[in-house]
N, C-alpha and C positions, 0 to 999 in steps of 0.2 A: 379416594379411588375405591375402586370395586375389589372387596376382599377375595372374591372368587378367582380374579384374574391376577393375584400376586404370584410372582415367581419366588419362591421361598428358598433363600440362601442365606449366607452369613451376613452380606452386605445389606439385604433387605431388614434382617433382624436388627442390625445395628442402627439402620436409618429410622426404622419405626420406634424402636426403644428411645432414640434421641429425640426424634420430632414428633412423635406421636401419631395418631390416626383419627380419621374421622367416622363417626358412627353413621354418617349419611342420613340423619333424621330430618333434614330439609327436603329429601327426595319423596314424592308421592309413592304410596306403597302398592300401586296397581300391579305390579309384576308379582306381588306375594299372593295373588288369588289362587285358593285351593279348593277343590270340589269335595263336598262331604255328602254322604246319603244318610237318611234316617228313616225308619220305619214308623209310619202314622197310620194307625186304623188298617194294618194289613197291607199298606202300600209303601213302596220306596219312594221318598221325596228327596230331591237333590237341592242343595244349596251351597252357597260359597262363603268361605271365610277369609278374612284379610288380616295382615299385619297391622297392629295399631301401636301407638306410642306407649301403652302401659306395659308392653313386653320388655320395655328397656328401663323398668322400674320394679322394686320390689318393696313390698310393704311389711314392716316389722309388726310384731304383736302388740307393740305399745302405739301403732298407728303411724309412726314415722315412715317416711318414704326414702329409700336410697337409689341411687342411679346405678344401673348396671353398665359401667363404663367399658366393660370387656368386649361388649357385643358391637357388631357392625353390620349393617345391612347391605346385600348386594342386589344390585337392580338387574344384573344379567340373570341371576337364578331365582329371585324372588325370596331368598332365604337369608337367615341371620347367621353369622359365623361367630365363634369364640376365637377372638384375635390371639390370646396367649397360646391355647391349644394349637391354633392354625400355625403361628410362628415356630413352635416347639414340637410339632409332628406327634400330637396326640391322636392316636387311632379311633377317635370317637366321630360320630356324625356331625357334632359341631364343628369339627375341623376338616372333614373329608367332603361333605356335600352339603354342609349347612343344615340348620333346623328350621322346619317349616310346619310342624304339626301345631297348628294355631288353636286346635280344639283342646291340646293337653299342655297348657302352660307351665304345669307344674314340673314338667321335665326339665325345664331350665333351672329350677331350684335344686333338682336332684344332681343336675351336671355341676353347678357351681359349689355344691358341697362334696363333690367327689375328690378323692386324693390326686387323680391325674390332673384336674383342672388346677389343683391347689399348687401342685408341684410346677406346672407350666407358668402360672402367676408369679411364683417365687422366682423362676429363672428370668422372667421379664423384668422384675424388680431389681434383681441382681444385676443384670445387664445396665439397667438405668442407673444403678448405684456406682457404676465405673466413672460417671460424671462427679460423682462426690469424692471418689478417691483422686481424681485428676485435680480438683480444687484443692484437696488436702495437701497432695504433693506439691503443687505449686506454692501454696502458702508456707509450707514447711522448709522447702528449698531455698526460698528467699528470706527464711528467718522472721516472717511476719507474725504477729500475734493473731490468735484465732477468736478469743472470746471478748465479749464487751460487758458492760453493766446489766444489760437487759438482753436475756438469750430467748427471744421469742420472735418468730415470723409475723409480718404484717404490722408492726408497731410503727408509729411515726416518728419515734425517737431516733437519733443518729448514734446512739451508744450501743448497738446491737453487736457490734464487732465485725470483723473483716470477713469471717467465714458465712455468717447469715447474709451480709451484704452481698458477697459475691454469688450465694446461691439464689438470692433474690433477683439479681441482675440477670443471671442465666434463665432463670424461669421466664423472664419477659420474653425471651426468644426460644423457649423449649416448652411446648404445650404439655408434655408427659411430666417434666419436672415441676411445672407450675401446678399441675393436678396433684401430683404427690405432695408438694408442700401443703397445699390446701386441706388435704386429708390427713397427713401424718405429720405436719410440720409442727404442731403444738399438741401432742397427745398425752403428755405427761408420762410418768414413770411407768415401766412395765409394758410399754408398747414399741414395737420396733419401728424406727423411722429412718434409720441410717444419717440422721441429721442432728443428733444430740452430741454433746462435747465427750461423753464416754465413748462413742463410736469413733469419732475422728481421731481421739487420743489413741485408740487401739490401732486405728489405720497407721497412724504415725509410727508407733512402736513396731508394727509388723513390717512396714517398709524399712525401718532403721534396721531390724534384724535381718532383712532380706539383704541389704546393701552390704552388712558387716559380714554375712555368709559369704557372698560373692567376693569380697576382698580377700577373706580368709582363704577360700578356695583358690584364687589367683595365686596368693603367697605360697600355698602347699604344691600347687603346680609349678610355680618357679623354683621351689625347694630353698634356694638361698635368699636371705634377707638381711636388713640392718634396721637399726632403730634410732630414733631421735626424741628427746624429751626437753621440755623447758616448762616453767611454771610462772604463773602470774595471779595476782588477787583480782577476783571479780568485784562487781558493784555492791555485793554484800560482804566484802572483805573475807571471802573464802578462797583459800589457795587452790587453784586449778592447775593439775598437771596435765600437759598436752602430750599425747603419745601418737608418734608417727612412725610408720614402717615403710622402708623402702625396699623394692624388688624390681626384678625385670620381667617385663610381660612376654607373652609368647612370641611376639613379633621382634624381640630384642630391644625393645625401648624401655629405659629405666622409668619407674613411676613411684610416687611417693602418696600414701594414702593415710588419712586421718583416721585413727581408731577410736579415740574417745578421750574424754577428760577425766582424771582421777581426783578426787576431792579430798582435801585435807590430809595430803601424804606426809606433808612436813618437809624440812629442808635437811634433815640428816641423811648422810650417804647410804646407811644401811637401810633405812626406810625406803629411800628412792629406789634402791637395787631390789628390794623385796617387791615393791609394787611393780617393778618392770617385770620381774620374773613371774609374778603371779597372773599378769596379762597374758603373757606368752602361754602358760599354763592353762589359762582359761580357754584359749582358742586352740589348743593342742598344737602349738607351734614348737618343733623341737629347737632347742636352744644351741644343739650341736651345729645347725646350719646358719647361725648367727654370724655374719662376717664383717660386721661393721657397727660403730656406734658414734654419733656425732651429738655433742652438746656444746654450750657456750663454754667460756673460760672461768667459770666460777670454781673455786677451789674444792668445794664440797662434791663436785660433779667430775671435774677434770684431774684431781688429785692423783698422782701416780702411785701412792701408796694404800690410801683408804678412801679414795674417791669413788664414785659410782662406777666409772670406767674401769677402775682396778678390781672392785668387786665383781663385775660382770665377766672381767677376763679371767678370774678365778673359776668361773663356772664354764666358760666358752673361751679358752686361750687364743682361738682365732679371731676374735671379734676385735679388730684393729679399731682403736680410739682415733677419731679424725676431729681435732678442733673446728668448730664452725668457722669456715674461711672468711665468711663476710663480716662475722663478729670480730674475728681477729684483725681484719683490715680496719674496722672502726676504731680498734684499741690503738693500733699504730697511729691513725690520725689523732687520737685523744693524747696518746703520749707525747707526740711531737708538738701539739697545741700548748703542753704544759711544760716542756722541756727548758725553757727560758723565760726570764721576766718579760722580755719584750713581746714574745708570742702570747704568753698569757695575758698581758695587758691590752693586747690588740683585741682578742676576742671578748674581753671584759668591755671595751670601748663599743664593740658592735652590740652587745647586749644593752648597755646603757643608752645607745641610740634608740633602740627599740622600745625600752621602758619609757624614755623620754616622749616619744610620740604616741605610744599606745595608751599611756595614763591619761590622755586628754582628747576628747572627741573634737575639740577645736583644733589642736595641733595636727591631728591624724587628717581631718578634713583640708587643713590648709597644705599639707605635704600632698596629698591627692590631687589637688588642683595643678600641681606641677608635674606629676607624674602618675601614669596607669598603676606602675609597679608600686609595691609598699615594702617597707622594711620588714625582716624577718626576725624571729627569736631563735635563740639557741636552744637544744633540747640536751637533756641528760640521757635520754634513751634512744633518740633517733640519731643515726649517724650522719645522715644526709642533711640535718638542719644546718650544720656548720657551712655546708656548701651553699645552701639556700640564702642563709644570712649574708655570707661574703659576696655572693653573686649579686644580690639586691643591692648591697651597699656600693658596689663598684658600678652597677647600672645606673643608679639614681644619685650619684655622688655630688654632682652639682646641683641638683634639685634640693638636696638635704641641705647644702650650705646656703642656698638662697633663703629657704624657709628659716634657718637659724639666725641669718643675718636680719630678716624682717622682725623676727621676735625679739631680737636684741635692740633693734631700733624703735619698737613699738612701746610708746610711753603707756599704753594701757595695760600692758602686760605686768604680772607680779614680779617683784625683784628677784624671788628665788627661781622664777622661769628664766628670766634673763641671766641670772648668774649660771644656771645649768647650761643654757645655750652657748654662753660665752666659753664654758669650759669644753663643751663638745667640739666647737669650731676652732678652739685653740688647738685641740688634738687632730683635727682634720687639716689644718694648715701645716702639720709637720710632714716633711718628706718621708720619715719611717712610716708613717700610717698609710700613706698612699702607696709607697712600695709594698708593704705587706698585705694590702688590699689586692693589687694585681698579682702579687706572688702567691698568696694563699688560694686566690680564685682558680688559678691554674691547677695548683696541686689538688685542692678539693674537688674540681670538676673532673680530673681524671680518676682519682679515687672513687667518686660517686659512679661513673660510668663502669668501673671494674666492679664495683660492689653490686650493681644491678645485674651484670653477668654471673657472678659468684651466686646469686640468689635463684638462678634457673634450676629447674629439676633435672634436665638433660645434660648437665655438666658433669665432667669426671675430673679426678684428681690430677691427671696429666695437663689438662687445661688450667686448673688452679696453679700448678708448678710454673706454667708458662706465664701466666698473668702477673704472678709475684715476681719473676724474673724481669719482666717488662718494666713493672714499677720501679724495681731497683736501677735499671739502666736509665729510666726516665729521670729519677731524683738525681742520679749522679751527673747527668747533663745539666741540671739546674745549678749546680755549683759553679759551672762556668759560664753561666748566663746572667751574671750580676748586672753588667752594663747595660744588657738588653732591657731587663726588668726596670732599671733606673730611668731609662728613657720613657718607658710606658707611664712609670709613676709621675715623672715631670710633666708629661702630656695632660695629666689630670688637673692641672692648674691653668686657669684661663690666661692668665698674664705671665709672660716669661720673665718679666721684671720682678714678680713677686714669688718666684720659686724659692722655697726656704732650702738652707743647706741641713745637713745631718747635725743633730745635736752631739756634743762630744763632751764629756766630763772625764778628766783624768782622776780616777780615784786611786788614793794611796793605799796600798795593800800591806798588811803587817806581815813581815817576813819571818820565817822560821830559823832557828838557830843553825840548822844544817843546810840553809840554802846559801847561794852565791851572793856576794855583796854587790855584784855588777846591777845597775839599774835595769828595770823591765823595758821592754820595747814600747815605744810611744806610737800609736797610730792616729792618723786623723779620723775624722767623723766617719767618712765613707769607708775606710778600711775596718775601723771598729765594728762598724754595723755589719759589714760582710763576714768578718771572721767571728765575732761574738754572738751574732744573731742568725744570720743566713745559714753559714756553715753548721752551725750546731743544729739547727732544724733538719737540714738535709742529712747530716751525719746520723742523726737520731732516727728519721725515717729509714735510712738505709739498714742500719743495725738492727730496728724492730722488725722490719721486714725479713731480713735473713733470719732472725731468731724464730720467727713464727713460721717460716718456709720449712724448718728442719722437720716439723711433724708430717708434712706432705712429702718431702723428700724420701723419709724413711719408708713410706708405703709404695710410693711410685718406683722405688728402686727394685722391688720384688717383680714389677710388670715392666720393667724398663725395655727388655728385648721385644716387646709388642709394639712399641712405638717406632713407626717407620720400619716395620719389619722387613719389608720387601727391599729395603736399601742397606740392611745389616749384613754382616758377614754370617755364614752359616754356622761357624764355630761359636760366635756370640749368642746366636739364637738358641744353639744346644746347650750351652753352659746356662743361659738364663732360664731355660725350660726345666733344666735339671734342678737348679736351686729352688725353683718355685714348686716342683713336685716334691721337694723335701719337706717343704713347709706344709703343704696340703696333701700329705701322703694317703689320707683317706678318701680324697676327691679325684686325684689324678694317678693313673697307673704308669707302668714302666714304658709304654708306647708313646707317652706324651711328648718326648723330646723328638722322636721321629715324625710325629704328627705336626709338630710346629716347623720342623723343616720342610715337611710336605706341603703345609700351608703357605709358607714362605715362597716356595717354588711356584705354586698356583697364582699368587698374587704377582709374580714376576711377569707371568704370561698375560695379565689384563693390562690393557691400555691406561686406565685411570683407576689403580688399585685404591681401596679405602686406606686412608692415612691413619685416623684415630680409632681408638677401640670400640666405640659405639657403633661407628660405621662397619667395622669388622664383623661385629655380633650381628647386625642387620644383613650384612652380606651373606654370612652363613645361612641365616634363616631364609632369606628371600630366594636363595638358589638351591634350598633344600639340601645342604651339605651337613647336616648334623650326625648323619650316619657315618659319613667319611671322617669328620673331624670331631668326634663326640667330646673328647676331654679339651680340646681348644675351645669349644663352644662353652664347656663348664667353666674354664678359667676366665673367659671374657665375662661370662655373667657373674662370677663372683667379684670380678673387678667393678663393674657397673653398678652392682648393688651397694658398694661402699658409698656412704653420703659424704658429700663434702661441705655441707651445710645443715643447719636445723631450721632454715627460714620457713619451712613447711609449718612447724609448730608456731612460729611467730604469726604467720597468716591466719591461724586457728584463733588467736587472740583477737583479731579484728571482728571475726564472726562471733566470738564469745561476747565481745562488747555490744555488738549490734543485737544479739538475741536476748542475753540477760542484762537488759537495761534497767533504769530506775523504775519503770512501771512493772517490770517483771523480775524483781530483785529476789522473790521468793520461789523462784523456779527450782524443781528439784533436779538432782544430778542426773537421774534417769531421762527425764524428759529433755533436759539440755543436750545430752549425747545424742538422742533420738533425732 
């Protein structure tokens, strides 16, 4: 395109810096004809000069030739233009009307050495370097590695790393980038190219600092916040403490942000507490506005006397401790799975099924021929693994039995394999095993769905209490559904004539001296299984759910009047607001009770008023009611910033394992956090 006809604006600059420009060297320079006069023997003689290709080159003192790639010829004016100066508004003839003094080509050298031209060229390269920043941001945000074994452009090896590979790929479609790489791609130390590993490491660090500053500014703007921490060892056996802060955005929506990993803090409560407080001090976050803390149920963290939560409460008494609701639910299931011998034996049987098939590719292939699904393993850390394993057993029950029977009848199989298969199928032919399969499948499926809800960021404590109450009622109904599950268990056997009965062994129990001499009640197999297994499991689940729920009841009791506030009595709202104001006396003033009653009256006039606290908070923000109900808005924000789980810290562990992998096990803590 003709540079004299360019419309110079931001879009033009972006386009040319990204896609490059043509020097128009393939055009005949007939329009560059210029008239000159010279005195010869006392007479004027006119002659013409034209632009030639040598004007686009410069010869160094050592004889080497360099291309002046910043010049572009205009056919409409017959002049050459300096593109960087033209784009960035340099007030020289090279940018305003173009250069056409073919008699004095040294003026081009004077121009290219001028500070104005150098500044415009730097701006053009800086704009082109945005592409490098975009590549760095894309690779870093996906946790991909940058460097390879060979860090040189244009090499035939495939070990140059992802960064160089991406830049070379983009250079195929970007002439300016291609030219930049050819000139500055492999210049060596001391030369600025924006393509070296030190440069993109600086980019990553600067971007990281920018993100952290944005998060910290959001937290300070929100004022109230809560914290969550959890630790895990990485691939290099270094203990990494994940630090997450929860706060409420300006639109009334709760948000949880990862701040960073703290390396080798240790597991002592005093060290953990000091590390937490040091991070808050580092970012100038006032601990007085800390309103909640959520950890797992480890004693060094959740201990009420010397745990981390107790030490934090000594500094900030209003920082309520909330045990991770999802982790607590997993502990409820684990406790019930180990509450009696029959339950423990059942999950041991599931694991034995998995070990039997997974330890042999032949047996695994044989099972896969009968079913698309496969058997699953239990896990000591992942709570949903029990549900996955139990569900897969129920789904491919008949396929497993068929494969086991084939292995038993196969004379080519080794005796110990046949013996193991015989033991497993003997266990599957028990009615108790079939019952436990359908029974635990339903329980664990319900628990898994509830756990997924508890892991979401926008959930609040009132929802946690409701979910726990629903689970308690659900398990209570299971106690009266023994016959229903028995029918489902019997339906898992193909032949009705082969349905086994419950095993029953009358065990003699040694009686104490102070016990009655009357004989113990004797139950048949069905009653014994119901009373001594199913009832024990259900009762254990109920008791554990109630015990874990107490921690959430204590916190929700302070905000109870906000739940369905439009349907409550005015006196109840006023009394609840008064109690809350006494707790947060430095955050809520004397008008808080009246404002809550006023807010209740407003909601009663609305056709579909918000029911839960998060919708109330969004309602106040969307309707611009902060000035009318300032302290109501403050109370709602304090409630929403209290975390109900520390699942965000667990999610950071997944990213940690993806970034700090076997091939990048020596990564520093600073780069890992960036």
